[in-house]
C-alpha positions in Angstrom: -20.3 -37.0 -12.3 -20.6 -37.0 -16.1 -18.7 -39.5 -18.3 -15.3 -38.1 -19.0 -14.2 -38.8 -22.6 -10.5 -39.6 -23.3 -8.5 -36.7 -24.6 -6.3 -38.8 -26.8 -9.2 -40.0 -28.9 -9.6 -36.4 -30.0 -6.3 -34.7 -29.8 -3.5 -37.1 -29.3 -1.0 -35.3 -27.0 -1.6 -31.8 -28.4 -3.2 -29.7 -25.6 -4.8 -26.3 -25.5 -5.1 -25.2 -21.9 -7.3 -22.3 -20.9 -7.3 -20.6 -17.5 -10.1 -18.2 -16.4 -9.1 -15.8 -13.6 -10.2 -12.6 -12.0 -6.9 -10.8 -12.6 -3.5 -11.3 -14.3 -2.0 -12.7 -11.1 1.7 -12.7 -10.2 0.9 -16.0 -8.4 0.1 -17.6 -11.7 2.8 -16.1 -13.9 5.7 -18.5 -13.7 3.4 -21.6 -13.5 1.7 -20.6 -16.8 5.0 -19.7 -18.4 6.4 -23.1 -17.5 3.3 -24.8 -18.8 3.6 -23.0 -22.1 7.1 -24.4 -22.6 6.0 -28.0 -22.1 6.4 -30.0 -25.4 2.9 -31.5 -25.2 1.2 -28.1 -24.9 0.4 -26.2 -28.1 -1.3 -23.2 -26.5 -1.9 -21.6 -23.1 -4.7 -19.0 -23.0 -5.5 -16.8 -19.9 -8.9 -15.1 -19.8 -9.3 -12.4 -17.1 -12.0 -10.1 -15.9 -9.6 -7.2 -15.2 -5.8 -6.6 -15.2 -5.4 -5.9 -11.5 -7.4 -4.8 -8.4 -6.7 -1.7 -6.3 -6.0 -4.0 -3.3 -3.1 -5.7 -5.2 -1.8 -2.3 -6.5 -1.5 -1.1 -2.9 0.6 -4.1 -2.1 3.1 -3.2 -4.7 1.9 -5.5 -7.5 2.1 -4.5 -11.1 0.4 -6.2 -14.1 2.9 -8.9 -15.0 3.9 -9.9 -18.6 3.5 -13.6 -19.0 5.7 -15.0 -21.7 4.2 -17.5 -24.1 0.7 -17.1 -22.9 -2.1 -15.3 -24.8 -4.3 -13.1 -22.6 -7.8 -12.0 -23.3 -9.1 -9.2 -21.1 -12.7 -8.4 -20.0 -14.5 -10.6 -22.7 -18.1 -9.9 -23.6 -20.7 -12.7 -23.4 -20.3 -13.2 -27.2 -16.5 -13.5 -26.9 -16.8 -16.0 -24.1 -19.1 -18.1 -26.2 -16.6 -17.8 -29.1 -13.7 -19.0 -26.9 -15.6 -22.2 -26.0 -16.7 -22.7 -29.6 -13.2 -22.2 -31.1 -11.4 -24.4 -28.6 -13.8 -27.3 -28.3 -11.2 -29.8 -27.0 -9.4 -27.5 -24.7 -9.2 -28.1 -20.9 -10.6 -25.2 -19.0 -9.7 -24.3 -15.4 -12.0 -21.7 -13.9 -11.0 -19.9 -10.7 -13.6 -20.2 -8.0 -17.2 -21.2 -8.6 -19.2 -18.4 -10.2 -17.0 -15.7 -8.7 -17.8 -12.5 -10.6 -19.8 -11.7 -13.7 -17.2 -13.1 -16.2 -16.7 -16.3 -14.3 -20.4 -16.9 -14.0 -20.9 -16.6 -17.7 -17.9 -18.8 -18.4 -19.2 -21.6 -16.1 -22.6 -21.5 -17.7 -21.2 -21.5 -21.2 -18.8 -24.4 -20.4 -21.7 -26.4 -19.2 -23.8 -25.5 -22.2 -21.1 -26.5 -24.7 -20.0 -29.6 -22.6 -16.4 -28.4 -22.3 -13.7 -30.0 -20.3 -14.0 -28.2 -17.0 -11.8 -28.0 -13.9 -12.1 -25.6 -11.0 -9.3 -24.0 -9.0 -10.6 -23.0 -5.6 -9.5 -22.2 -2.1 -11.7 -23.1 0.8 -14.3 -20.5 1.6 -14.6 -18.8 5.0 -17.1 -20.7 7.0 -17.0 -18.5 10.1 -20.1 -16.7 11.5 -23.5 -16.1 9.9 -21.9 -15.1 6.6 -20.0 -18.4 6.6 -23.2 -20.3 7.0 -24.7 -18.4 4.1 -21.6 -19.1 2.0 -22.0 -22.8 2.8 -25.6 -22.7 1.5 -24.4 -21.0 -1.6 -21.8 -23.6 -2.3 -24.2 -26.4 -1.6 -26.5 -24.9 -4.2 -23.5 -24.7 -6.6 -22.8 -28.4 -5.9 -26.3 -29.4 -6.9 -26.1 -27.3 -10.1 -22.5 -27.6 -11.3 -20.5 -30.4 -9.7 -21.7 -33.1 -12.1 -20.2 -31.0 -14.9 -16.8 -30.4 -13.3 -14.2 -33.0 -14.2 -11.7 -32.1 -11.5 -10.9 -29.7 -8.6 -7.6 -28.1 -8.0 -8.1 -27.5 -4.3 -5.7 -25.1 -2.6 -4.2 -26.5 0.7 -5.6 -29.1 3.0 -8.5 -27.0 3.9 -9.5 -26.7 0.2 -9.3 -30.5 -0.2 -11.4 -31.0 3.0 -14.0 -28.4 1.8 -14.7 -29.9 -1.6 -14.5 -33.5 -0.7 -16.8 -32.6 2.3 -19.3 -31.1 -0.2 -19.5 -34.5 -1.9 -17.0 -34.1 -4.8 -15.3 -37.4 -5.8 -12.0 -37.6 -3.9 -10.4 -39.1 -6.9 -11.1 -35.9 -8.8 -9.9 -33.5 -6.1 -6.2 -32.7 -6.5 -4.2 -30.8 -3.8 -3.0 -27.6 -5.3 -0.6 -24.7 -4.5 0.2 -21.4 -5.9 3.3 -22.6 -7.8 5.8 -19.8 -8.3 9.4 -19.4 -9.3 11.7 -16.6 -8.3 15.2 -15.4 -9.3 17.5 -16.7 -6.7 20.9 -14.9 -6.2 23.9 -17.2 -6.6 25.5 -15.9 -3.4 23.6 -15.8 -0.2 24.2 -13.0 2.3 27.0 -13.6 4.9 25.8 -15.2 8.1 24.9 -12.7 10.9 25.2 -12.9 14.6 21.4 -12.6 15.0 18.7 -14.6 13.3 16.9 -12.6 10.6 13.2 -12.9 10.0 11.0 -11.3 7.3 7.3 -10.7 7.0 5.8 -9.1 4.0 2.0 -8.4 3.7 -0.9 -6.6 5.3 -0.6 -5.5 8.9 -4.1 -6.5 10.0 -5.8 -8.9 12.3 -6.3 -11.8 9.9 -2.6 -12.0 9.1 -1.7 -12.4 12.8 1.5 -10.3 12.6 0.6 -8.1 15.6 -0.1 -11.2 17.7 3.2 -12.8 16.5 5.2 -9.8 17.4 3.6 -9.8 20.9 4.9 -13.4 21.3 8.3 -12.5 19.9 8.5 -9.7 22.4 8.4 -12.3 25.2 11.7 -13.8 24.0 14.3 -11.6 25.7 17.5 -13.7 25.6 18.0 -14.2 21.9 19.6 -12.1 19.2 17.3 -11.5 16.2 16.2 -8.9 13.7 12.7 -8.9 12.2 11.8 -6.8 9.2 8.2 -6.1 8.4 7.3 -4.9 4.9 3.7 -3.7 4.5 1.0 -1.6 6.0 -2.6 -1.8 7.2 -5.1 -1.0 9.9 -2.9 -2.3 12.7 0.3 -0.6 11.6 0.4 2.3 14.0 -0.6 0.3 17.0 2.0 -2.3 16.2 4.7 0.3 15.8 3.7 1.8 19.2 3.8 -1.6 20.8 7.3 -2.2 19.5 8.4 1.2 20.7 6.8 0.7 24.2 8.6 -2.6 24.5 12.0 -1.1 23.6 12.3 -3.3 20.5 13.0 -0.7 17.8 16.5 -2.0 17.4 15.2 -5.5 16.7 11.9 -5.0 14.8 11.9 -2.7 11.8 9.1 -1.4 9.6 9.2 -0.7 5.8 6.5 0.2 3.4 5.1 -2.2 0.7 7.7 -2.8 -2.0 7.2 -3.5 -5.6 7.1 -7.3 -6.1 10.3 -7.4 -8.2 12.1 -5.5 -5.5 10.7 -7.5 -2.6 11.9 -10.8 -4.0 15.5 -9.6 -4.0 15.3 -9.1 -0.2 15.0 -12.8 0.8 18.7 -13.4 0.4 19.2 -11.3 3.6 17.1 -13.5 5.9 17.1 -16.9 7.6 13.4 -17.3 8.2 10.2 -16.2 6.5 7.1 -15.6 8.7 3.4 -16.0 8.0 1.4 -16.2 11.3 -2.2 -15.9 9.9 -5.1 -16.1 12.3 -7.8 -16.3 9.7 -8.3 -18.1 6.4 -5.2 -18.0 4.2 -5.5 -20.3 1.2 -1.8 -20.8 0.6 0.7 -18.1 1.5 3.0 -17.4 -1.5 5.5 -15.4 0.7 6.5 -18.7 2.3 7.0 -20.4 -1.1 9.2 -17.5 -2.2 11.2 -17.8 1.0 11.7 -21.6 0.6 12.8 -21.2 -3.0 15.5 -18.9 -1.7 16.6 -21.5 0.9 14.9 -19.8 3.9 13.2 -21.8 6.6 9.5 -20.9 7.4 7.5 -20.3 10.5 3.8 -20.2 9.9 0.5 -21.0 11.5 -1.4 -24.2 10.6 -4.2 -22.0 9.2 -2.0 -21.3 6.1 -2.4 -23.7 3.2 1.4 -23.6 2.7 1.8 -25.2 6.2 1.2 -28.5 4.3 4.6 -28.1 2.7 6.5 -27.4 6.0 8.3 -30.4 7.4 9.6 -30.4 11.0 13.3 -30.7 11.3 13.7 -29.9 7.7 12.4 -26.6 6.3 10.5 -25.0 9.1 8.1 -25.1 12.0 4.3 -24.9 12.1 2.3 -23.7 15.1 -1.3 -23.4 16.2 -3.0 -20.3 17.6 -5.5 -22.5 19.5 -2.7 -24.4 21.4 -1.4 -22.4 24.3 2.4 -21.7 24.0 2.6 -23.1 20.5 3.6 -19.9 18.8 6.1 -19.0 21.6 7.7 -22.5 21.3 7.9 -22.2 17.5 9.7 -18.9 17.8 12.2 -20.4 20.3 12.8 -23.3 17.9 13.3 -20.9 15.0 15.8 -18.8 16.9 17.7 -21.9 18.1 17.8 -22.9 14.4 19.2 -26.4 15.1 18.4 -29.6 13.3 17.1 -28.1 10.0 18.3 -28.7 6.5 20.8 -26.3 5.0 19.9 -23.5 2.6 20.9 -25.3 -0.6 19.0 -28.4 0.4 15.8 -26.5 1.1 16.2 -24.5 -2.2 16.6 -27.7 -4.2 13.6 -29.3 -2.5 11.5 -26.3 -3.2 12.4 -26.2 -6.8 11.3 -29.8 -7.2 8.1 -29.3 -5.2 6.5 -25.9 -5.3 8.1 -24.0 -8.2 6.3 -23.0 -11.4 8.0 -25.8 -13.2 7.0 -28.4 -10.6 3.4 -27.1 -10.9 3.4 -27.4 -14.7 4.5 -31.0 -14.6 2.0 -31.8 -11.8 -0.9 -30.2 -13.8 -0.1 -32.3 -16.9 -0.1 -35.4 -14.7 -3.5 -34.4 -13.4 -4.8 -34.0 -17.0 -3.4 -37.5 -17.8 -5.1 -38.9 -14.8 -8.5 -37.3 -15.4 -8.8 -37.7 -19.2 -6.5 -40.6 -20.0 -6.9 -43.0 -17.1 -3.5 -42.6 -15.5 -3.0 -42.9 -11.8 -3.5 -39.9 -9.5 -0.2 -38.2 -9.3 1.7 -37.8 -6.0 1.5 -34.4 -4.4 4.8 -32.7 -5.3 5.6 -31.3 -1.9 4.8 -34.6 -0.2 7.0 -36.7 -2.5 9.9 -34.2 -2.2 
């Protein structure tokens, strides 16, 4: 790894922070807004390849306004060069390693101009032949770029494992989350006789919702209601399964909602569900639920499972362990021995909110460029 010069020698405590992303993401909005409000930060700039993708539009996303953050859209090669030249002492975080045309040009320009470079990355999918090819690609990136990258923000345990496994210095790999904040109603919905569960997302194999509902259907002696917001290739077959099992009074389906509408729904539930069967870097729905004081039930494949603590804010299960999901559902529907809603809400605000992420990021910068100790992971210190 290259020699990392101290930031204070150049700029004191005045920081310009630049984030390069594929889209203007809702998952980055409140983190960047909180960062822009920090006294030691003079400017936050976000550079994106495009406003939004059709995939996210179909999920009810809109292009968010991000207060206090300057946004540059679809820059040309000349404009990218100009950004690095203008902000020579800025800290850059690039999403993924050479993902897309803009990011590839940004990586190359940051190397050329010897900019301060960090990378924000989830683990890549290693399954099958394509997974082996991806591994070769990332090994090539390691040989070409890793000596120029000052730090990794690695999403979830799998992200940390991936990038330390590729040989990146563990002291420069920082566990990362998608830090978000949501408006939380002052008054929670009145308790109901049944336990109320929410899932919001794609109804497809990788999200595991059909498999989860099949496990839920085997629990016949509990009162519960599960609401599923979303759609996808398994939607019709899942609806048929629910009807065939006589569960239409317990399991209800709704279309994708606009994000601002969806986040107002959490107050009506006790548990948020994310049963992914395939790679899921973090799982923001769980963070949103926790910030509303819900408990979470999720698979250990989800990055956010790192933030779930038994007998406190939820339960984690493994699809590879027989009976694990069923037992987790039983535990959730029993709902005994967990922290109360206000306690979970307070913990989440300190640990996984946009504000928590902003403070953690500045501690990372202090560690990397000014020799401070590696900061504790926010959701581990609680």
